C-alpha positions as CSV (number, residue, x, y, z in Angstrom):
1,M,23.8,92.2,34.7
2,S,20.7,91.7,37.0
3,D,18.7,88.5,36.8
4,H,16.1,86.9,39.0
5,I,17.4,83.8,40.8
6,T,16.3,81.3,43.5
7,L,18.9,79.6,45.6
8,V,18.8,76.8,48.2
9,G,21.8,76.6,50.4
10,N,23.3,76.9,53.9
11,I,24.1,80.2,55.6
12,V,27.9,80.3,56.1
13,G,28.0,82.8,59.0
14,D,25.5,84.6,61.2
15,P,23.8,87.4,59.4
16,E,25.4,90.8,60.1
17,A,23.4,94.0,60.6
18,R,24.7,96.9,58.5
19,T,23.4,100.4,57.7
20,T,23.4,102.3,54.4
21,R,24.7,105.9,54.2
22,G,21.1,107.0,54.3
23,G,20.5,105.1,57.6
24,D,18.5,102.2,56.2
25,S,19.2,98.8,57.7
26,I,20.6,95.9,55.8
27,A,21.1,92.2,56.8
28,A,24.1,90.6,55.0
29,F,25.3,87.0,54.9
30,R,27.0,84.5,52.7
31,L,25.2,81.5,51.3
32,A,26.9,78.3,50.2
33,V,25.1,76.4,47.4
34,S,26.5,72.9,46.8
35,E,25.7,70.5,44.0
36,R,24.9,67.1,45.3
37,R,23.7,64.1,43.4
38,F,23.2,60.4,44.0
39,D,25.7,58.3,42.1
40,R,23.8,55.0,41.3
41,E,27.0,53.2,40.3
42,R,28.6,53.8,43.6
43,N,25.3,53.8,45.5
44,Q,26.2,57.0,47.4
45,W,25.8,60.7,47.4
46,V,28.7,62.7,45.8
47,D,29.6,66.3,46.3
48,G,30.0,68.7,43.4
49,H,31.1,72.2,43.2
50,T,30.1,74.7,45.9
51,S,29.2,78.3,44.9
52,Y,29.2,81.2,47.4
53,Y,26.8,84.1,47.1
54,A,26.9,87.4,49.1
55,V,23.3,88.1,50.1
56,S,22.0,91.5,51.0
57,V,18.5,92.0,52.5
58,F,17.0,95.4,52.9
59,G,14.2,97.0,55.0
60,E,11.7,95.0,57.0
61,L,12.8,91.8,55.3
62,G,16.3,92.4,56.5
63,K,15.2,93.0,60.1
64,N,13.1,89.9,60.0
65,A,16.0,87.9,58.5
66,L,18.3,89.1,61.3
67,A,15.8,87.8,63.9
68,S,15.0,84.5,62.1
69,V,18.0,82.9,60.4
70,R,21.4,81.8,61.7
71,K,24.7,80.2,60.6
72,G,24.2,76.6,59.4
73,E,20.6,76.8,58.6
74,R,19.3,75.8,55.2
75,V,17.3,78.5,53.5
76,V,15.6,79.4,50.2
77,V,16.5,82.8,48.9
78,T,14.8,84.5,45.9
79,G,16.2,87.7,44.6
80,R,18.1,89.6,41.9
81,L,21.6,88.3,40.9
82,R,24.3,90.8,40.0
83,L,27.7,89.6,38.9
84,R,30.4,92.1,39.9
85,E,34.0,92.1,38.6
86,W,36.6,93.1,41.1
87,E,40.4,93.5,41.2
88,N,43.0,94.1,43.9
89,E,46.8,94.3,43.9
90,T,47.2,90.5,43.6
91,K,44.2,89.1,41.7
92,R,41.0,89.6,39.9
93,G,37.7,87.8,40.1
94,V,33.9,87.9,39.8
95,S,31.6,88.1,42.8
96,A,28.0,86.8,42.8
97,D,25.8,89.2,44.8
98,V,22.1,88.6,45.5
99,T,19.6,91.3,46.7
100,A,17.0,89.1,48.4
101,E,13.3,89.7,47.8
102,A,12.2,86.6,49.9
103,I,13.8,84.3,52.4
104,G,12.5,81.2,54.1
105,H,13.8,78.1,55.8
106,D,14.0,74.9,53.7
107,L,11.4,72.8,55.3
108,R,12.8,69.6,53.8
109,W,15.4,69.5,56.7
110,G,13.5,70.9,59.6
111,V,10.5,72.7,61.0
112,T,9.9,76.3,61.7
113,R,7.0,78.5,62.9
114,F,5.8,81.7,61.3
115,Q,5.1,84.6,63.5
116,R,3.8,87.8,62.1
117,T,5.9,90.8,63.1
118,P,3.9,93.3,65.2
119,R,4.2,97.0,64.2
120,G,6.4,99.2,66.3
121,D,10.0,99.0,67.7
122,T,9.0,97.8,71.2
123,A,7.1,94.9,69.7
124,R,9.9,94.1,67.3
125,A,12.4,93.8,70.2
126,E,10.1,91.3,71.9
127,V,9.8,89.2,68.7
128,T,13.6,89.4,68.1
129,D,14.3,88.1,71.6
130,Q,11.8,85.2,71.1
131,A,13.2,84.4,67.7
132,A,16.8,84.4,69.0
133,A,15.8,82.1,71.8
134,S,14.3,79.5,69.5
135,A,16.8,79.9,66.6
136,E,19.2,77.4,68.0
137,Q,16.5,74.7,68.3
138,W,15.6,75.1,64.6
139,A,19.2,74.6,63.6
140,S,19.3,71.4,65.6
141,P,15.9,69.7,65.3
142,A,17.1,66.5,67.2
143,A,17.8,68.6,70.3
144,S,14.3,70.1,70.4
145,D,12.2,69.8,73.5
146,E,8.5,70.4,73.2
147,S,8.3,72.1,76.7
148,A,11.1,74.5,75.7
149,T,9.4,76.3,72.8
150,P,5.7,76.7,72.3
151,G,4.6,75.0,69.0
152,A,7.8,72.9,68.8
153,V,7.5,69.6,66.9
154,N,9.0,66.4,68.1
155,T,11.1,65.4,65.2
156,E,11.0,61.7,66.0
157,E,7.3,61.7,65.0
158,V,8.0,63.4,61.7
159,S,8.5,60.9,58.8
160,D,10.6,62.0,55.8
161,P,9.5,60.7,52.5
162,V,12.5,59.0,50.8
163,L,12.9,57.8,47.3
164,P,13.5,54.0,47.1
165,E,17.0,54.2,45.6
166,T,18.2,56.6,48.3
167,A,16.5,54.9,51.3
168,D,19.8,54.4,53.2
169,A,21.6,57.6,52.0
170,T,21.1,61.2,52.9
171,P,22.5,64.2,51.0
172,F,23.6,66.1,54.1
């Protein structure tokens, strides 16, 4: 089965670089998608079930993902879902695999800066180094320092629109 799906969740571990038998590069990571809702009776956020997805990212998108996203970051992934049945000596199960067609940071919880990837391997190495240096700041917006990264945003000046019934609660 292969269906189109959009997921919003947190990256469980740093993306890994892998290679196909044909020599093509792949980025692979796991994505945790949790159900969260506001319980008006208890006046608090409650956790629901968490689903885990194995995400594979091919080609240039995969190379850019390796340079851009890290463990703990909240991302939006769009791609093709494939449910795969598996079995080993002790148990059986179903795995949800996603082949990503697009990835981006969830801007509800932080800021990011787009940088077009120059063509050529030498330019890519430079962009990768720059992205790796600023990736930690994206994951922790409160620790950002405007002088450390060009284009950084002081998060204290950014106001977050909040619904009236959730003014004192945050889902994460």
